[in-house]
C-alpha positions in Angstrom: 108.5 -6.2 121.1 106.1 -7.8 118.0 106.6 -6.7 114.1 102.9 -5.1 114.8 103.9 -2.6 117.5 107.8 -1.8 115.9 105.9 -1.0 112.5 103.1 1.2 114.5 106.2 3.1 116.5 107.6 3.3 112.8 104.9 5.2 111.4 104.1 7.1 113.8 107.7 8.0 114.5 108.0 9.4 110.4 104.4 11.1 110.7 105.8 13.1 113.3 109.2 14.0 111.6 106.9 14.8 107.9 104.8 17.0 110.1 107.9 19.0 111.5 109.3 19.3 108.2 106.1 20.7 106.5 105.8 23.3 109.6 109.6 23.6 108.4 109.1 24.1 104.6 105.8 26.5 105.4 107.9 28.7 107.9 110.7 29.1 105.7 108.6 30.1 102.4 106.9 32.5 104.4 110.5 34.1 105.5 112.0 34.0 101.7 108.9 35.8 100.5 109.1 38.3 103.3 113.2 38.7 102.5 112.1 39.0 99.1 109.1 41.3 99.2 111.9 43.5 101.5 114.5 43.1 98.5 112.0 44.3 95.7 110.5 47.1 97.4 114.3 48.5 99.0 115.0 48.0 95.2 112.4 50.3 93.7 112.2 52.6 96.3 116.1 53.4 95.9 117.4 52.1 92.4 114.6 53.5 90.1 115.1 57.1 90.9 118.8 57.2 90.4 118.4 55.1 87.3 115.8 57.9 86.3 118.5 60.8 87.9 121.3 59.2 85.9 119.3 59.3 82.2 118.5 62.8 82.8 121.6 63.8 83.9 123.0 62.2 80.7 120.6 63.7 78.9 121.6 67.1 79.7 125.2 66.3 79.2 124.5 65.2 75.3 121.9 68.7 75.2 125.0 71.1 76.4 127.6 69.0 74.4 125.3 69.9 71.3 124.7 73.1 72.1 128.3 73.4 72.5 129.1 72.5 69.5 126.6 74.9 67.4 128.5 77.8 69.4 132.5 76.7 68.6 131.1 75.8 65.2 133.2 77.8 62.5 130.3 80.0 61.0 130.1 80.0 56.9 129.5 83.6 55.3 
């Protein structure tokens, strides 16, 4: 086999490998994008309402504590 044919063979193989690598990278990026979308929407749907409810509960407890301190404080005559 002469050098020209060998070089052409290597270049063809390199081009095929490059094409496959581009395909795999594209598919991987699409899969990662879908996974990121799924994770972010799941967090929005599940976690945000939970945080809002916990904040409301904390505010309610603070209000009840304030009311109890007002009701149980000694009255000045």
